[in-house]
Structure formats: structure tokens, C-alpha cells
C-alpha positions as CSV (number, residue, x, y, z in Angstrom):
1,M,-21.2,32.3,55.0
2,L,-21.5,35.5,52.6
3,K,-18.1,34.5,51.5
4,K,-18.8,31.2,50.6
5,C,-22.0,32.0,48.7
6,T,-19.9,34.6,46.8
7,C,-17.2,32.0,45.9
8,L,-19.8,29.5,44.8
9,L,-21.4,31.9,42.6
10,L,-18.1,32.9,40.9
11,L,-17.3,29.2,40.5
12,L,-20.7,28.6,38.6
13,C,-20.0,31.6,36.4
14,I,-16.5,30.5,35.5
15,I,-17.1,26.8,34.6
16,P,-19.6,27.5,31.7
17,L,-17.0,30.2,30.5
18,S,-14.2,27.9,30.3
19,G,-16.1,25.6,28.2
20,C,-16.4,28.3,25.3
21,G,-12.6,28.8,25.0
22,D,-12.2,26.0,22.3
23,Q,-15.5,26.4,20.5
24,R,-15.2,25.1,16.7
25,I,-18.0,25.6,14.0
26,L,-18.0,22.8,11.5
27,E,-18.4,24.9,8.6
28,D,-15.2,27.0,9.7
29,L,-13.2,23.8,9.9
30,G,-11.1,22.7,6.7
31,F,-10.7,19.0,7.3
32,I,-7.8,17.8,5.1
33,Q,-8.6,14.4,3.4
34,T,-5.8,14.0,1.3
35,T,-2.3,15.3,0.9
36,S,0.4,15.1,-1.8
37,Y,4.0,15.6,-1.5
38,D,6.5,16.3,-4.7
39,L,10.1,17.1,-4.6
40,L,11.0,19.9,-6.8
41,P,14.3,20.2,-8.7
42,D,15.5,23.1,-6.4
43,G,15.0,20.9,-3.5
44,K,11.6,22.4,-2.2
45,L,8.6,20.6,-1.6
46,A,5.3,21.0,-3.7
47,I,2.4,20.2,-1.3
48,S,-1.1,20.0,-2.2
49,V,-4.2,19.3,0.1
50,S,-7.6,18.4,-0.7
51,I,-10.5,19.4,1.5
52,P,-14.2,18.4,1.2
53,Q,-16.6,21.2,1.5
54,A,-19.2,21.2,4.3
55,D,-20.6,24.5,3.5
56,P,-24.3,24.1,2.3
57,E,-24.1,27.8,0.7
58,T,-21.4,26.4,-1.7
59,T,-21.9,24.4,-4.8
60,A,-18.0,23.2,-4.9
61,K,-17.4,19.6,-3.6
62,R,-13.9,20.4,-2.4
63,E,-11.4,23.0,-1.9
64,V,-7.7,22.4,-3.3
65,L,-4.8,24.2,-1.8
66,T,-1.1,24.0,-3.1
67,A,2.1,25.6,-1.8
68,T,5.7,25.5,-2.4
69,A,8.1,25.6,0.8
70,E,11.1,24.1,2.6
71,S,8.9,21.9,4.9
72,S,5.4,20.4,5.1
73,K,4.4,22.8,8.3
74,E,5.7,25.9,6.3
75,A,3.6,24.8,3.4
76,K,0.6,24.3,5.8
77,M,1.0,28.0,7.1
78,I,1.1,29.3,3.6
79,M,-2.1,27.4,2.7
80,S,-3.8,28.5,5.7
81,R,-3.3,32.3,4.8
82,R,-5.3,31.4,1.4
83,T,-8.6,30.0,2.9
84,G,-11.1,31.2,5.4
85,M,-11.2,27.8,7.0
86,L,-9.0,26.6,10.0
87,L,-7.1,23.7,8.5
88,V,-7.0,20.7,10.7
89,S,-5.4,17.2,9.8
90,G,-7.6,14.9,12.2
91,Q,-9.4,13.7,9.1
92,I,-6.8,12.7,6.7
93,R,-7.1,9.5,5.0
94,N,-4.3,9.4,2.3
95,V,-0.8,10.6,2.0
96,L,0.5,10.6,-1.6
97,F,4.2,10.9,-2.5
98,G,5.4,11.5,-6.2
99,L,7.9,9.3,-7.5
100,S,10.6,12.1,-7.2
101,M,10.0,12.2,-3.5
102,A,9.9,8.5,-3.1
103,K,13.2,8.0,-4.9
104,N,14.8,10.7,-2.5
105,G,13.6,8.9,0.7
106,L,10.4,9.3,2.6
107,H,11.6,8.7,6.3
108,G,11.9,12.3,7.1
109,H,8.4,13.2,5.7
110,L,6.8,10.2,7.4
111,D,8.6,11.2,10.7
112,T,6.8,14.6,10.6
113,L,3.5,12.9,10.1
114,F,4.2,10.7,13.1
115,R,4.9,13.5,15.4
116,D,1.7,15.2,14.8
117,P,-0.6,13.7,17.3
118,S,-3.8,14.7,15.4
119,I,-2.8,12.3,12.5
120,S,-3.8,8.7,12.6
121,S,-1.1,5.9,12.3
122,Q,-3.6,4.2,10.0
123,V,-3.4,6.9,7.3
124,K,-2.7,5.0,4.1
125,V,0.5,5.6,2.2
126,S,1.0,5.3,-1.7
127,V,3.3,6.3,-4.4
128,V,2.0,8.4,-7.6
129,E,3.8,7.4,-10.8
130,G,4.4,10.9,-11.8
131,H,3.4,14.2,-10.1
132,A,1.2,13.4,-6.9
133,G,0.0,17.1,-7.0
134,E,-1.2,16.9,-10.5
135,L,-3.2,13.7,-9.9
136,L,-4.7,15.2,-6.8
137,I,-5.5,18.6,-8.3
138,D,-7.2,17.3,-11.0
139,D,-11.0,16.9,-11.4
140,Y,-12.4,13.7,-12.7
141,R,-15.7,14.1,-14.1
142,Q,-17.4,10.8,-12.6
143,H,-15.6,11.3,-9.3
144,P,-16.4,15.0,-8.1
145,R,-14.4,14.2,-4.6
146,T,-11.0,13.1,-5.7
147,G,-9.9,12.4,-2.2
148,R,-12.9,10.1,-1.7
149,Y,-12.3,8.4,-5.1
150,I,-8.6,7.6,-4.1
151,D,-9.5,6.3,-0.9
152,M,-12.3,3.9,-2.1
153,L,-10.2,2.9,-5.0
154,L,-7.2,1.8,-2.5
155,E,-9.6,0.0,-0.2
156,K,-11.2,-2.0,-2.9
157,E,-8.0,-3.0,-4.5
158,A,-6.6,-4.0,-1.2
159,L,-9.4,-6.3,-0.4
160,G,-8.8,-7.9,-3.8
161,Q,-5.2,-8.4,-3.1
162,T,-4.0,-6.5,-6.1
163,I,-2.1,-4.1,-3.9
164,P,-1.1,-4.2,-0.1
165,K,-2.7,-1.9,2.4
166,V,0.0,0.3,3.6
167,T,-0.3,2.6,6.4
168,L,1.9,5.1,8.2
169,F,2.2,2.4,10.8
170,S,3.2,-0.6,8.7
171,F,5.5,1.2,6.6
172,A,7.5,2.8,9.5
173,R,7.5,-0.9,11.4
174,D,9.1,-2.4,8.0
175,F,11.6,0.3,7.8
176,F,12.7,0.0,11.3
177,D,12.6,-3.7,11.6
178,Q,15.6,-5.8,10.4
179,G,15.2,-8.2,7.5
180,V,12.4,-6.7,5.7
181,D,12.0,-3.7,3.4
182,P,8.8,-1.3,2.9
183,V,6.5,-1.4,0.3
184,A,3.7,0.8,-1.0
185,P,0.7,0.6,-3.7
186,I,1.5,2.8,-6.9
187,I,-1.4,4.7,-8.3
188,K,-1.5,6.3,-11.7
189,K,-3.3,9.2,-13.7
190,H,-4.5,8.4,-17.2
191,E,-5.2,10.7,-19.8
192,N,-9.0,9.6,-20.2
193,N,-9.7,11.1,-16.8
194,Y,-9.3,8.3,-14.5
195,I,-7.0,6.7,-12.1
196,T,-5.7,3.2,-11.7
197,T,-3.4,1.2,-9.4
198,N,-0.2,0.5,-11.2
199,G,1.7,-2.0,-9.2
200,I,3.8,-2.2,-6.1
201,A,6.7,0.1,-5.1
202,L,9.5,-1.8,-3.6
203,F,11.8,0.3,-1.4
204,R,15.4,-0.1,-0.1
205,D,15.1,1.3,3.4
206,D,12.9,4.5,2.7
207,R,13.9,4.9,-0.9
208,Y,12.0,3.8,-4.1
209,V,14.1,1.4,-6.3
210,T,11.9,-0.6,-8.4
211,K,8.2,-1.8,-8.9
212,I,6.2,-5.1,-9.4
213,E,4.0,-4.9,-12.5
214,P,0.3,-4.8,-11.7
215,Q,-0.1,-8.2,-13.6
216,D,2.3,-9.8,-11.0
217,A,0.7,-8.0,-7.9
218,L,-1.1,-11.3,-6.9
219,I,1.8,-13.3,-7.2
220,F,3.4,-11.0,-4.6
221,A,0.6,-11.5,-2.4
222,F,0.9,-15.3,-2.7
223,L,4.7,-14.9,-1.5
224,K,3.9,-12.4,1.3
225,G,1.2,-14.2,3.3
226,K,-2.0,-16.0,3.7
227,F,-5.5,-14.4,2.3
228,R,-8.8,-15.2,1.1
229,D,-10.6,-13.8,-1.8
230,G,-9.2,-12.6,-4.9
231,Q,-8.8,-13.5,-8.5
232,I,-6.0,-13.8,-11.2
233,N,-6.0,-14.1,-14.9
234,I,-3.6,-16.7,-16.2
235,E,-2.2,-17.0,-19.6
236,L,-0.9,-20.7,-20.1
237,A,-0.2,-20.7,-23.6
238,E,3.5,-20.2,-24.8
239,P,4.1,-17.9,-28.1
240,G,2.5,-19.9,-30.9
241,D,0.5,-22.3,-29.0
242,T,-3.5,-22.5,-29.0
243,K,-4.6,-19.9,-26.8
244,E,-5.3,-21.2,-23.3
245,N,-6.6,-18.6,-20.5
246,V,-7.8,-19.5,-17.2
247,M,-9.6,-16.9,-14.7
248,F,-9.0,-18.2,-11.3
249,S,-11.5,-16.8,-8.5
250,S,-12.5,-17.0,-4.9
251,L,-8.8,-17.8,-4.1
252,I,-7.6,-18.9,-0.7
253,S,-3.9,-19.0,-0.2
254,S,-1.6,-19.9,2.6
255,R,2.0,-20.2,2.7
256,K,4.9,-21.7,4.8
257,V,8.6,-20.8,4.7
258,K,11.2,-23.3,5.4
259,V,14.8,-22.3,6.2
260,T,17.4,-25.0,5.7
261,R,20.5,-24.7,7.8
262,G,23.9,-25.9,6.7
263,A,27.5,-26.1,7.9
264,Q,28.1,-22.4,6.6
265,G,24.9,-20.9,7.7
266,V,21.6,-21.0,5.8
267,D,21.7,-23.2,2.6
268,K,18.2,-22.7,1.3
269,V,15.0,-20.9,1.6
270,T,11.8,-22.6,0.4
271,Y,8.3,-21.2,0.0
272,H,5.6,-23.9,0.2
273,I,2.3,-22.1,-1.1
274,K,-1.1,-23.7,-1.4
275,V,-3.7,-22.1,-3.5
276,T,-7.4,-23.3,-3.8
277,G,-9.8,-21.4,-6.1
278,T,-12.8,-21.7,-8.8
279,V,-12.3,-21.5,-12.3
280,L,-14.6,-18.6,-13.2
281,E,-13.6,-18.7,-16.9
282,Y,-11.5,-21.2,-19.0
283,I,-10.6,-20.8,-22.8
284,G,-8.7,-23.9,-23.9
285,D,-8.8,-27.4,-24.9
286,A,-8.9,-29.2,-21.6
287,R,-12.1,-30.8,-20.2
288,L,-12.1,-29.7,-16.6
289,S,-14.8,-32.6,-15.8
290,N,-12.2,-35.0,-16.6
291,D,-10.0,-35.7,-13.6
292,R,-6.8,-36.4,-15.5
293,E,-7.2,-33.2,-17.7
294,R,-8.1,-31.1,-14.6
295,H,-5.1,-32.2,-12.5
296,E,-2.8,-31.5,-15.6
297,L,-4.3,-28.0,-15.6
298,E,-3.6,-27.5,-11.9
299,K,0.1,-28.6,-12.5
300,R,0.3,-26.1,-15.2
301,I,-1.1,-23.3,-13.0
302,S,1.3,-24.4,-10.2
303,K,4.2,-24.1,-12.7
304,Y,2.9,-20.6,-13.9
305,I,2.9,-19.1,-10.4
306,S,6.1,-20.6,-9.5
307,K,7.8,-19.3,-12.4
308,K,6.5,-15.8,-11.5
309,G,7.4,-16.0,-7.9
310,D,10.9,-17.1,-9.0
311,R,11.1,-13.8,-11.1
312,I,10.0,-11.6,-8.4
313,I,12.6,-13.1,-6.1
314,T,15.2,-12.5,-8.8
315,L,14.1,-8.9,-9.0
316,M,14.4,-8.5,-5.4
317,K,17.9,-9.9,-5.5
318,Q,19.0,-7.7,-8.3
319,H,18.0,-4.5,-6.3
320,Q,19.1,-5.9,-3.0
321,V,15.7,-5.4,-1.4
322,D,14.0,-7.8,0.9
323,S,10.4,-6.9,0.4
324,L,8.9,-10.3,1.4
325,G,10.8,-10.3,4.8
326,I,12.9,-13.4,4.0
327,G,15.2,-12.0,6.5
328,T,12.9,-11.9,9.4
329,V,12.3,-15.8,8.9
330,V,16.1,-16.3,8.7
331,R,16.8,-14.2,11.7
332,N,14.3,-16.2,13.6
333,R,15.8,-19.4,12.4
334,V,19.5,-18.7,13.0
335,G,19.2,-16.8,16.1
336,Y,20.1,-13.0,16.7
337,A,23.7,-13.4,17.5
338,Q,24.4,-15.1,14.1
339,W,22.0,-12.8,12.5
340,K,24.0,-9.6,13.6
341,K,27.4,-11.1,11.9
342,M,25.4,-11.2,8.5
343,N,25.4,-8.6,5.8
344,W,21.9,-9.4,4.8
345,R,21.6,-7.6,1.6
346,Q,24.6,-9.4,0.3
347,E,23.7,-12.7,1.9
348,L,20.2,-12.5,0.0
349,Q,21.9,-12.1,-3.5
350,K,23.5,-15.4,-3.2
351,L,20.9,-17.3,-1.1
352,P,19.0,-20.2,-3.3
353,V,15.2,-19.4,-2.7
354,E,12.7,-21.9,-4.1
355,C,8.9,-21.6,-4.8
356,L,6.8,-24.6,-4.6
357,V,3.3,-24.2,-5.5
358,E,0.3,-26.5,-5.0
359,V,-3.1,-25.5,-6.7
360,H,-6.2,-27.2,-6.2
361,I,-9.4,-26.3,-8.3
362,K,-12.3,-26.9,-6.0
363,D,-14.9,-25.9,-8.5
364,Y,-15.2,-25.1,-12.2
365,G,-18.9,-24.3,-13.0
366,K,-22.0,-26.1,-13.9
367,F,-20.8,-27.5,-17.3
368,R,-19.5,-30.8,-17.1
């Protein structure tokens, strides 16, 4: 009986002590919010991290650490020796890659992030036009926490369809899937102390090859899939014509992709896109209250979007990238056995792809 009581007493002492082994104090932790990667001319990595400050005794909003190393884990060890906080990766929201890194290929670095179980697959991936570290290190007068500034900017722009929301998961999925290449939003630092999105980066496998300009980003969204909400400014006038400008808002877009088969395989791919929206602003001579003139305007907007869509597809063919995933639709149509026989990048260059757009103006304001 005495032995049983002694064992029970020892057990009661051990249980609370074991709970103290992994104790962490919030003020002692450095929660990395944003990480940037740049490739230096000597092949080393320049890595920077932004850490929001939780210590109430300091006036600084964040701590920024930088290091140059052969790998990201080595850089983290170097940065850890420069701060009194324990660096943890569980709160990373954004990963920024400089253009030099994106052109060299991202797969190895994304693989490192995936291997870390503390990093979420929903971390957003972006390309910085220029040096990613400089953009992250810089202080922006109206946004004291740069990491939060970047995160809110990307979230808001993705809701408006001007950039795609790209995460570690979606980038890796498109990289490993057949018949589609990854994309990523581009952000840029400006001299006047602010950051903007600046188009969409197109990758061939994991390497950046070209970009879609910001004014054409919504056209890319029309081609990529269906969505609700968003707005686009359309300049319909040709050079020398009277100014005609439409702000098309509250957009609802859907699209279907039709693959036409022939004796030699696939003859043609056709995009059928339907866009419905509200004319928020119109500068021109057409009277929107007149049915005939309004329908004429719808046809001109359709023609404008079709023309822009054709240009994006031509750009993809020139650089042998399939950022829209045309290959996945073709693969599903022809079957996997025939798909395996194709050299898809070469097939895409000679495959006719047509954009047919139907625009409907559902509302044009109170003035009739």
C-alpha cells in the first residue's frame, strides 16, 4: 500500500513538470510575417524577414532582419543570432521573390517551404519587380507595418480580380499538373513611398518568362474562369477618334471552353465568355437609354475584350507557356493516351484558339 501511494505521489509531481518543458512567452517569440528572397550575382541568397513587434515596451512597429547565405535555413540561423527573440515561421503570410530569383526558378525554394510543417500551404506567393528585400526593408510613411500593408494590398486586389490569389498550394499544384503553368501576382515599389500591384507573372514550369500588363489583368481573369465582382476601364476610341470611355463595374463573368476534334487530333479551342455588368461611367456620344445604341455599345465592348484576349493567347504562344490551362481541357477531351503522345508546348503554338465574348449591360444609371 505504501509503495502504491509513493508511486501515485511521484506521478502527480511528474505530470505538471512535463507541461513546463515547451513553455513559450509571447513577447519572446519573433513571428515572421513576410519573407523575401533575392538571388545575388555570386549565386547566394539574400533573405529578409519582417517581424511585427509584440513587446509593449518598444515603440518600433516591426523588426527587420537580413542575411546572405547559401540556403534559407542557414540564413534563418544567421538571423537568429542577431535578435533576442526566438524566430518562428507559423505566422508567415507572404513570400516575396525578386525577379532575379523568379527567372532562375522557384521550385527548390518552394520545396523548402513545403517541407517545413509549421508553414501553411495557404501562404501567398508574389513576385517583386526589382529587389524583393529592398521593398520589404523600406518603411512606408502611411503604413508602419510593411508586412501587413503587403498582405492587405494582395487580399484586396485579388477580390477585385486584378491579380490572381496564388498560394504555395496553388503554385505547386499548377507546377506539377500537366497542361497548365503557374502564375503569380507582381508587386512593385515606387519612388513616392508606396507599393502597387503591377501585372501577372507567367511561368514556364517554375521559371518566370514574361508578364501580363496590369491594364490587361482583368482580361486574363475573364479567360481563366468565372467570377463575381470587379471593374474594368475600357477605352473604345481608336487614335484620332472622339473620346469614348466606359467604366464597366459589378461584373459577373462565366466562361466555357470548347475543344473541336479533327482527323489529326485537336482542330480548334474556343473560349465562350459571358460578361454582365453595370456602366458606372460613360464618356462618349452613345445614348444608353436607346436600345439600339446600347446594344451597339455592348458589341464594341465585346470586340474590345475579344481582341485583348487574343493578344494574351498570342503572348502565351510566343513564350510557350500555358497559363490558362488550355492543356488540361485538351487532355480531358482527347484522353490521357493521346495526350501523352503530344508535345504540348509545340502543339499550343500552332493550335487555333478563338475568344468569343458576349457582353450584356444590365444597368446604366438613373439618367435616361
